[in-house]
N, CA, C and O atoms as a CHARMM CRD file, in Angstrom:
* protein
*
  280
    1    1 MET  N     -6.70400 -69.56900  12.69600 PROA 1      0.00000
    2    1 MET  CA    -5.69000 -70.34800  13.37700 PROA 1      0.00000
    3    1 MET  C     -4.33400 -69.68100  13.26800 PROA 1      0.00000
    4    1 MET  O     -3.60100 -69.58800  14.25300 PROA 1      0.00000
    5    2 TYR  N     -3.99400 -69.21000  12.05800 PROA 2      0.00000
    6    2 TYR  CA    -2.69100 -68.58500  11.81800 PROA 2      0.00000
    7    2 TYR  C     -2.55100 -67.29500  12.62700 PROA 2      0.00000
    8    2 TYR  O     -1.50900 -67.05600  13.23800 PROA 2      0.00000
    9    3 VAL  N     -3.60000 -66.46200  12.63300 PROA 3      0.00000
   10    3 VAL  CA    -3.56900 -65.20100  13.37900 PROA 3      0.00000
   11    3 VAL  C     -3.42600 -65.48500  14.86800 PROA 3      0.00000
   12    3 VAL  O     -2.69900 -64.77900  15.56700 PROA 3      0.00000
   13    4 CYS  N     -4.08900 -66.47900  15.34200 PROA 4      0.00000
   14    4 CYS  CA    -4.01100 -66.85900  16.75200 PROA 4      0.00000
   15    4 CYS  C     -2.58500 -67.28600  17.11000 PROA 4      0.00000
   16    4 CYS  O     -2.08300 -66.93200  18.17600 PROA 4      0.00000
   17    5 SER  N     -1.94100 -68.03400  16.23700 PROA 5      0.00000
   18    5 SER  CA    -0.57300 -68.48700  16.49000 PROA 5      0.00000
   19    5 SER  C      0.39300 -67.31300  16.56200 PROA 5      0.00000
   20    5 SER  O      1.28300 -67.29900  17.41200 PROA 5      0.00000
   21    6 ILE  N      0.23000 -66.32400  15.68000 PROA 6      0.00000
   22    6 ILE  CA     1.08700 -65.13800  15.71000 PROA 6      0.00000
   23    6 ILE  C      0.86300 -64.36700  17.00300 PROA 6      0.00000
   24    6 ILE  O      1.81400 -63.90000  17.62900 PROA 6      0.00000
   25    7 LYS  N     -0.38500 -64.23900  17.39200 PROA 7      0.00000
   26    7 LYS  CA    -0.71300 -63.52300  18.63000 PROA 7      0.00000
   27    7 LYS  C     -0.05300 -64.21000  19.82300 PROA 7      0.00000
   28    7 LYS  O      0.52000 -63.53600  20.67900 PROA 7      0.00000
   29    8 HSD  N     -0.12500 -65.52300  19.89000 PROA 8      0.00000
   30    8 HSD  CA     0.49700 -66.26200  20.99000 PROA 8      0.00000
   31    8 HSD  C      2.01800 -66.15100  20.94200 PROA 8      0.00000
   32    8 HSD  O      2.67400 -66.10700  21.98300 PROA 8      0.00000
   33    9 PHE  N      2.57700 -66.10700  19.73700 PROA 9      0.00000
   34    9 PHE  CA     4.02400 -65.96400  19.59600 PROA 9      0.00000
   35    9 PHE  C      4.48600 -64.65600  20.22700 PROA 9      0.00000
   36    9 PHE  O      5.45200 -64.63800  20.99000 PROA 9      0.00000
   37   10 PHE  N      3.79500 -63.56100  19.90700 PROA 10     0.00000
   38   10 PHE  CA     4.19800 -62.26600  20.45300 PROA 10     0.00000
   39   10 PHE  C      3.92300 -62.17500  21.94200 PROA 10     0.00000
   40   10 PHE  O      4.68600 -61.54000  22.67000 PROA 10     0.00000
   41   11 MET  N      2.85300 -62.79600  22.40700 PROA 11     0.00000
   42   11 MET  CA     2.57400 -62.80000  23.84100 PROA 11     0.00000
   43   11 MET  C      3.65400 -63.57500  24.57700 PROA 11     0.00000
   44   11 MET  O      4.11100 -63.14800  25.63800 PROA 11     0.00000
   45   12 ASP  N      4.06500 -64.70100  24.02900 PROA 12     0.00000
   46   12 ASP  CA     5.11000 -65.49400  24.65300 PROA 12     0.00000
   47   12 ASP  C      6.43300 -64.74900  24.64300 PROA 12     0.00000
   48   12 ASP  O      7.19800 -64.82500  25.60400 PROA 12     0.00000
   49   13 LYS  N      6.70700 -64.03100  23.56700 PROA 13     0.00000
   50   13 LYS  CA     7.93700 -63.25700  23.46000 PROA 13     0.00000
   51   13 LYS  C      7.97500 -62.17000  24.53200 PROA 13     0.00000
   52   13 LYS  O      9.00800 -61.96500  25.16900 PROA 13     0.00000
   53   14 GLU  N      6.86300 -61.47800  24.73400 PROA 14     0.00000
   54   14 GLU  CA     6.79300 -60.43700  25.76000 PROA 14     0.00000
   55   14 GLU  C      6.89800 -61.04200  27.15900 PROA 14     0.00000
   56   14 GLU  O      7.52100 -60.46100  28.04700 PROA 14     0.00000
   57   15 LYS  N      6.29800 -62.18900  27.34300 PROA 15     0.00000
   58   15 LYS  CA     6.36100 -62.86900  28.64000 PROA 15     0.00000
   59   15 LYS  C      7.80200 -63.27600  28.95400 PROA 15     0.00000
   60   15 LYS  O      8.26100 -63.12400  30.08600 PROA 15     0.00000
   61   16 ILE  N      8.50200 -63.78600  27.96400 PROA 16     0.00000
   62   16 ILE  CA     9.90600 -64.16800  28.13600 PROA 16     0.00000
   63   16 ILE  C     10.73800 -62.93300  28.45600 PROA 16     0.00000
   64   16 ILE  O     11.61000 -62.97900  29.32400 PROA 16     0.00000
   65   17 LYS  N     10.47800 -61.83900  27.76600 PROA 17     0.00000
   66   17 LYS  CA    11.20300 -60.59200  28.00100 PROA 17     0.00000
   67   17 LYS  C     10.97400 -60.09700  29.42700 PROA 17     0.00000
   68   17 LYS  O     11.92100 -59.68500  30.09700 PROA 17     0.00000
   69   18 ARG  N      9.73100 -60.13200  29.89600 PROA 18     0.00000
   70   18 ARG  CA     9.42800 -59.71100  31.26700 PROA 18     0.00000
   71   18 ARG  C     10.14000 -60.58500  32.27900 PROA 18     0.00000
   72   18 ARG  O     10.67900 -60.08700  33.26700 PROA 18     0.00000
   73   19 ARG  N     10.14400 -61.89000  32.03600 PROA 19     0.00000
   74   19 ARG  CA    10.82700 -62.80100  32.96000 PROA 19     0.00000
   75   19 ARG  C     12.33100 -62.53600  32.99400 PROA 19     0.00000
   76   19 ARG  O     12.95800 -62.59900  34.05200 PROA 19     0.00000
   77   20 LEU  N     12.89900 -62.24100  31.82800 PROA 20     0.00000
   78   20 LEU  CA    14.31600 -61.92100  31.74700 PROA 20     0.00000
   79   20 LEU  C     14.63100 -60.65800  32.54900 PROA 20     0.00000
   80   20 LEU  O     15.60300 -60.61900  33.30300 PROA 20     0.00000
   81   21 ILE  N     13.81300 -59.64200  32.38100 PROA 21     0.00000
   82   21 ILE  CA    14.01800 -58.39100  33.11500 PROA 21     0.00000
   83   21 ILE  C     13.91400 -58.63100  34.61600 PROA 21     0.00000
   84   21 ILE  O     14.74700 -58.14700  35.38200 PROA 21     0.00000
   85   22 LEU  N     12.90200 -59.37100  35.03500 PROA 22     0.00000
   86   22 LEU  CA    12.75000 -59.66400  36.46200 PROA 22     0.00000
   87   22 LEU  C     13.91700 -60.48300  36.99400 PROA 22     0.00000
   88   22 LEU  O     14.36800 -60.25700  38.11700 PROA 22     0.00000
   89   23 SER  N     14.40400 -61.41600  36.21500 PROA 23     0.00000
   90   23 SER  CA    15.55400 -62.21900  36.61800 PROA 23     0.00000
   91   23 SER  C     16.80400 -61.34900  36.77200 PROA 23     0.00000
   92   23 SER  O     17.57200 -61.52400  37.71800 PROA 23     0.00000
   93   24 LEU  N     17.00500 -60.41600  35.84500 PROA 24     0.00000
   94   24 LEU  CA    18.15200 -59.51500  35.93400 PROA 24     0.00000
   95   24 LEU  C     18.05200 -58.60800  37.15400 PROA 24     0.00000
   96   24 LEU  O     19.05300 -58.35600  37.82500 PROA 24     0.00000
   97   25 ILE  N     16.85400 -58.11800  37.44500 PROA 25     0.00000
   98   25 ILE  CA    16.65900 -57.28800  38.63800 PROA 25     0.00000
   99   25 ILE  C     16.97800 -58.08700  39.89100 PROA 25     0.00000
  100   25 ILE  O     17.66500 -57.59800  40.78800 PROA 25     0.00000
  101   26 LYS  N     16.48200 -59.31100  39.95200 PROA 26     0.00000
  102   26 LYS  CA    16.74500 -60.17300  41.10500 PROA 26     0.00000
  103   26 LYS  C     18.23800 -60.43200  41.26200 PROA 26     0.00000
  104   26 LYS  O     18.77000 -60.33400  42.36800 PROA 26     0.00000
  105   27 ASP  N     18.92000 -60.76000  40.16600 PROA 27     0.00000
  106   27 ASP  CA    20.36300 -61.00800  40.21600 PROA 27     0.00000
  107   27 ASP  C     21.13400 -59.77400  40.66500 PROA 27     0.00000
  108   27 ASP  O     22.09300 -59.87600  41.43100 PROA 27     0.00000
  109   28 ASP  N     20.70900 -58.60400  40.18100 PROA 28     0.00000
  110   28 ASP  CA    21.37300 -57.35900  40.55300 PROA 28     0.00000
  111   28 ASP  C     21.19500 -57.07400  42.03900 PROA 28     0.00000
  112   28 ASP  O     22.13000 -56.63100  42.70500 PROA 28     0.00000
  113   29 LEU  N     19.99300 -57.32800  42.55900 PROA 29     0.00000
  114   29 LEU  CA    19.73700 -57.11700  43.99000 PROA 29     0.00000
  115   29 LEU  C     20.56300 -58.07100  44.85300 PROA 29     0.00000
  116   29 LEU  O     21.11600 -57.66300  45.87500 PROA 29     0.00000
  117   30 ILE  N     20.64800 -59.32400  44.45100 PROA 30     0.00000
  118   30 ILE  CA    21.44800 -60.30400  45.19200 PROA 30     0.00000
  119   30 ILE  C     22.91300 -59.90200  45.18500 PROA 30     0.00000
  120   30 ILE  O     23.58100 -59.95100  46.21800 PROA 30     0.00000
  121   31 ASN  N     23.41800 -59.50200  44.01000 PROA 31     0.00000
  122   31 ASN  CA    24.81000 -59.08800  43.89400 PROA 31     0.00000
  123   31 ASN  C     25.08600 -57.83600  44.72400 PROA 31     0.00000
  124   31 ASN  O     26.11300 -57.75300  45.39800 PROA 31     0.00000
  125   32 SER  N     24.18200 -56.86900  44.67900 PROA 32     0.00000
  126   32 SER  CA    24.35500 -55.64200  45.46000 PROA 32     0.00000
  127   32 SER  C     24.36800 -55.94000  46.95700 PROA 32     0.00000
  128   32 SER  O     25.15600 -55.36000  47.70400 PROA 32     0.00000
  129   33 LYS  N     23.50300 -56.83600  47.38400 PROA 33     0.00000
  130   33 LYS  CA    23.47300 -57.21700  48.79900 PROA 33     0.00000
  131   33 LYS  C     24.79900 -57.86300  49.20800 PROA 33     0.00000
  132   33 LYS  O     25.31700 -57.59100  50.29100 PROA 33     0.00000
  133   34 LEU  N     25.34100 -58.71000  48.34900 PROA 34     0.00000
  134   34 LEU  CA    26.62700 -59.35100  48.63000 PROA 34     0.00000
  135   34 LEU  C     27.74300 -58.31600  48.73700 PROA 34     0.00000
  136   34 LEU  O     28.53500 -58.34000  49.67800 PROA 34     0.00000
  137   35 VAL  N     27.79800 -57.40400  47.76000 PROA 35     0.00000
  138   35 VAL  CA    28.83800 -56.37500  47.74800 PROA 35     0.00000
  139   35 VAL  C     28.71400 -55.47900  48.98400 PROA 35     0.00000
  140   35 VAL  O     29.72100 -55.14300  49.60900 PROA 35     0.00000
  141   36 ASN  N     27.49800 -55.09400  49.33200 PROA 36     0.00000
  142   36 ASN  CA    27.29300 -54.25500  50.52200 PROA 36     0.00000
  143   36 ASN  C     27.65700 -54.99500  51.80100 PROA 36     0.00000
  144   36 ASN  O     28.23500 -54.40300  52.71300 PROA 36     0.00000
  145   37 SER  N     27.33100 -56.27200  51.88100 PROA 37     0.00000
  146   37 SER  CA    27.67800 -57.06800  53.06400 PROA 37     0.00000
  147   37 SER  C     29.18900 -57.20800  53.20100 PROA 37     0.00000
  148   37 SER  O     29.72600 -57.14300  54.30700 PROA 37     0.00000
  149   38 LEU  N     29.86500 -57.39800  52.08900 PROA 38     0.00000
  150   38 LEU  CA    31.32700 -57.46200  52.13100 PROA 38     0.00000
  151   38 LEU  C     31.90300 -56.12500  52.58400 PROA 38     0.00000
  152   38 LEU  O     32.88200 -56.08500  53.33000 PROA 38     0.00000
  153   39 GLY  N     31.29300 -55.03100  52.13200 PROA 39     0.00000
  154   39 GLY  CA    31.72100 -53.70200  52.57300 PROA 39     0.00000
  155   39 GLY  C     31.51500 -53.50800  54.06000 PROA 39     0.00000
  156   39 GLY  O     32.32000 -52.84200  54.71200 PROA 39     0.00000
  157   40 ASP  N     30.45400 -54.07600  54.61100 PROA 40     0.00000
  158   40 ASP  CA    30.17600 -53.97100  56.04600 PROA 40     0.00000
  159   40 ASP  C     31.25200 -54.64000  56.89500 PROA 40     0.00000
  160   40 ASP  O     31.49800 -54.22200  58.02700 PROA 40     0.00000
  161   41 ILE  N     31.89500 -55.67500  56.35700 PROA 41     0.00000
  162   41 ILE  CA    32.94100 -56.35800  57.12900 PROA 41     0.00000
  163   41 ILE  C     34.34200 -55.88300  56.73300 PROA 41     0.00000
  164   41 ILE  O     35.34800 -56.47600  57.12200 PROA 41     0.00000
  165   42 GLY  N     34.38300 -54.79500  55.95000 PROA 42     0.00000
  166   42 GLY  CA    35.66000 -54.17700  55.64700 PROA 42     0.00000
  167   42 GLY  C     36.31200 -54.58400  54.34000 PROA 42     0.00000
  168   42 GLY  O     37.46100 -54.21800  54.09100 PROA 42     0.00000
  169   43 ILE  N     35.61200 -55.33000  53.49900 PROA 43     0.00000
  170   43 ILE  CA    36.16900 -55.74100  52.20900 PROA 43     0.00000
  171   43 ILE  C     35.59200 -54.84100  51.12800 PROA 43     0.00000
  172   43 ILE  O     34.37500 -54.79000  50.94500 PROA 43     0.00000
  173   44 ASN  N     36.45100 -54.13500  50.41600 PROA 44     0.00000
  174   44 ASN  CA    35.99600 -53.24700  49.34700 PROA 44     0.00000
  175   44 ASN  C     35.76300 -54.08000  48.08900 PROA 44     0.00000
  176   44 ASN  O     36.71100 -54.52900  47.44500 PROA 44     0.00000
  177   45 ALA  N     34.49900 -54.27900  47.75200 PROA 45     0.00000
  178   45 ALA  CA    34.14800 -55.10000  46.58900 PROA 45     0.00000
  179   45 ALA  C     33.34700 -54.29500  45.56700 PROA 45     0.00000
  180   45 ALA  O     32.58300 -54.86300  44.78600 PROA 45     0.00000
  181   46 ASP  N     33.52300 -52.96500  45.57400 PROA 46     0.00000
  182   46 ASP  CA    32.75700 -52.10900  44.66200 PROA 46     0.00000
  183   46 ASP  C     32.99400 -52.44800  43.19500 PROA 46     0.00000
  184   46 ASP  O     32.12000 -52.20900  42.36100 PROA 46     0.00000
  185   47 ASP  N     34.14600 -52.99400  42.86900 PROA 47     0.00000
  186   47 ASP  CA    34.43500 -53.35200  41.47800 PROA 47     0.00000
  187   47 ASP  C     33.61200 -54.54500  41.00200 PROA 47     0.00000
  188   47 ASP  O     33.61600 -54.86500  39.81400 PROA 47     0.00000
  189   48 TYR  N     32.91300 -55.19800  41.91100 PROA 48     0.00000
  190   48 TYR  CA    32.14200 -56.38900  41.54300 PROA 48     0.00000
  191   48 TYR  C     30.65700 -56.11200  41.35500 PROA 48     0.00000
  192   48 TYR  O     29.87200 -57.05000  41.21200 PROA 48     0.00000
  193   49 LEU  N     30.25500 -54.84200  41.35100 PROA 49     0.00000
  194   49 LEU  CA    28.86500 -54.52100  41.05700 PROA 49     0.00000
  195   49 LEU  C     28.59600 -54.82200  39.58800 PROA 49     0.00000
  196   49 LEU  O     29.44700 -54.56100  38.73800 PROA 49     0.00000
  197   50 LEU  N     27.44100 -55.35900  39.28600 PROA 50     0.00000
  198   50 LEU  CA    27.12400 -55.81200  37.93200 PROA 50     0.00000
  199   50 LEU  C     26.58200 -54.71300  37.02500 PROA 50     0.00000
  200   50 LEU  O     26.68200 -54.81400  35.80300 PROA 50     0.00000
  201   51 HSD  N     26.00400 -53.65900  37.61800 PROA 51     0.00000
  202   51 HSD  CA    25.41600 -52.56000  36.84000 PROA 51     0.00000
  203   51 HSD  C     24.38600 -53.06900  35.83200 PROA 51     0.00000
  204   51 HSD  O     24.37000 -52.64300  34.67700 PROA 51     0.00000
  205   52 LEU  N     23.54200 -53.97100  36.27400 PROA 52     0.00000
  206   52 LEU  CA    22.51800 -54.53300  35.38900 PROA 52     0.00000
  207   52 LEU  C     21.35100 -53.58300  35.15400 PROA 52     0.00000
  208   52 LEU  O     20.52500 -53.82400  34.27400 PROA 52     0.00000
  209   53 SER  N     21.27400 -52.50800  35.93100 PROA 53     0.00000
  210   53 SER  CA    20.15100 -51.58800  35.74100 PROA 53     0.00000
  211   53 SER  C     20.17200 -50.97700  34.34500 PROA 53     0.00000
  212   53 SER  O     19.11300 -50.74000  33.76400 PROA 53     0.00000
  213   54 ASP  N     21.35600 -50.71800  33.79400 PROA 54     0.00000
  214   54 ASP  CA    21.44300 -50.19400  32.42300 PROA 54     0.00000
  215   54 ASP  C     20.81100 -51.17300  31.43700 PROA 54     0.00000
  216   54 ASP  O     20.06700 -50.77100  30.54300 PROA 54     0.00000
  217   55 THR  N     21.11000 -52.45200  31.60400 PROA 55     0.00000
  218   55 THR  CA    20.54800 -53.48300  30.72900 PROA 55     0.00000
  219   55 THR  C     19.03000 -53.55500  30.90100 PROA 55     0.00000
  220   55 THR  O     18.29400 -53.68100  29.92300 PROA 55     0.00000
  221   56 ASN  N     18.57300 -53.47600  32.14100 PROA 56     0.00000
  222   56 ASN  CA    17.13100 -53.52700  32.40300 PROA 56     0.00000
  223   56 ASN  C     16.40800 -52.35700  31.76600 PROA 56     0.00000
  224   56 ASN  O     15.32600 -52.52700  31.20300 PROA 56     0.00000
  225   57 PHE  N     16.99700 -51.16200  31.85000 PROA 57     0.00000
  226   57 PHE  CA    16.36600 -49.99400  31.23500 PROA 57     0.00000
  227   57 PHE  C     16.29200 -50.15400  29.71800 PROA 57     0.00000
  228   57 PHE  O     15.28900 -49.79000  29.10400 PROA 57     0.00000
  229   58 LYS  N     17.33700 -50.69000  29.11900 PROA 58     0.00000
  230   58 LYS  CA    17.33200 -50.88600  27.66500 PROA 58     0.00000
  231   58 LYS  C     16.28100 -51.91600  27.25500 PROA 58     0.00000
  232   58 LYS  O     15.55100 -51.71000  26.28500 PROA 58     0.00000
  233   59 LEU  N     16.20500 -53.01800  27.98900 PROA 59     0.00000
  234   59 LEU  CA    15.21100 -54.04300  27.66800 PROA 59     0.00000
  235   59 LEU  C     13.78800 -53.53300  27.88800 PROA 59     0.00000
  236   59 LEU  O     12.86900 -53.92100  27.16700 PROA 59     0.00000
  237   60 SER  N     13.60900 -52.67200  28.87700 PROA 60     0.00000
  238   60 SER  CA    12.29100 -52.12600  29.18600 PROA 60     0.00000
  239   60 SER  C     11.94200 -50.93900  28.30500 PROA 60     0.00000
  240   60 SER  O     10.82600 -50.42100  28.34600 PROA 60     0.00000
  241   61 LYS  N     12.92700 -50.51200  27.49900 PROA 61     0.00000
  242   61 LYS  CA    12.77000 -49.34600  26.62900 PROA 61     0.00000
  243   61 LYS  C     12.48400 -48.08100  27.42600 PROA 61     0.00000
  244   61 LYS  O     11.72700 -47.21400  26.99100 PROA 61     0.00000
  245   62 ILE  N     13.10300 -47.99000  28.60200 PROA 62     0.00000
  246   62 ILE  CA    13.02400 -46.79200  29.43300 PROA 62     0.00000
  247   62 ILE  C     14.23900 -45.94500  29.08800 PROA 62     0.00000
  248   62 ILE  O     15.36500 -46.43900  29.15500 PROA 62     0.00000
  249   63 PRO  N     14.04100 -44.67400  28.71900 PROA 63     0.00000
  250   63 PRO  CA    15.18100 -43.86100  28.32600 PROA 63     0.00000
  251   63 PRO  C     16.13200 -43.59800  29.48800 PROA 63     0.00000
  252   63 PRO  O     15.71500 -43.43700  30.63500 PROA 63     0.00000
  253   64 ASP  N     17.40000 -43.56000  29.16600 PROA 64     0.00000
  254   64 ASP  CA    18.42500 -43.24100  30.15200 PROA 64     0.00000
  255   64 ASP  C     18.42800 -41.73100  30.33300 PROA 64     0.00000
  256   64 ASP  O     18.65000 -41.00000  29.36700 PROA 64     0.00000
  257   65 THR  N     18.18900 -41.25100  31.53400 PROA 65     0.00000
  258   65 THR  CA    18.07000 -39.81300  31.76400 PROA 65     0.00000
  259   65 THR  C     19.38700 -39.07900  31.56600 PROA 65     0.00000
  260   65 THR  O     19.38900 -37.86800  31.34200 PROA 65     0.00000
  261   66 GLN  N     20.50000 -39.78500  31.64400 PROA 66     0.00000
  262   66 GLN  CA    21.79000 -39.13500  31.46300 PROA 66     0.00000
  263   66 GLN  C     22.08600 -38.88100  29.98600 PROA 66     0.00000
  264   66 GLN  O     22.80700 -37.93900  29.65800 PROA 66     0.00000
  265   67 THR  N     21.54500 -39.69800  29.09900 PROA 67     0.00000
  266   67 THR  CA    21.85100 -39.54700  27.68100 PROA 67     0.00000
  267   67 THR  C     20.68400 -39.02700  26.86100 PROA 67     0.00000
  268   67 THR  O     20.87100 -38.60500  25.72000 PROA 67     0.00000
  269   68 SER  N     19.47600 -39.05000  27.42500 PROA 68     0.00000
  270   68 SER  CA    18.32400 -38.59000  26.64500 PROA 68     0.00000
  271   68 SER  C     18.28100 -37.06700  26.61100 PROA 68     0.00000
  272   68 SER  O     18.73600 -36.39200  27.53400 PROA 68     0.00000
  273   69 LYS  N     17.72700 -36.55300  25.53200 PROA 69     0.00000
  274   69 LYS  CA    17.60600 -35.10400  25.38400 PROA 69     0.00000
  275   69 LYS  C     16.38300 -34.63400  26.15700 PROA 69     0.00000
  276   69 LYS  O     15.34600 -35.29800  26.16600 PROA 69     0.00000
  277   70 ARG  N     16.51300 -33.50900  26.78800 PROA 70     0.00000
  278   70 ARG  CA    15.39500 -32.98100  27.58100 PROA 70     0.00000
  279   70 ARG  C     14.66500 -31.90400  26.84900 PROA 70     0.00000
  280   70 ARG  O     13.69800 -31.35000  27.37100 PROA 70     0.00000
């Protein structure tokens, strides 16, 4: 019973992490679409990009190619 509970705890933790990453990706896409649409009508909103991809890479444990050693 105890081992099963630990297994479910870690599975739930990973599931929550995946949902968080997907939510951040969705938010970043929505924000990028808004910023690009504002740019299409002549409003410069580049300062409002969220840059959530850095956070997503860190949460996904994907190395940043700009800082990783080759």
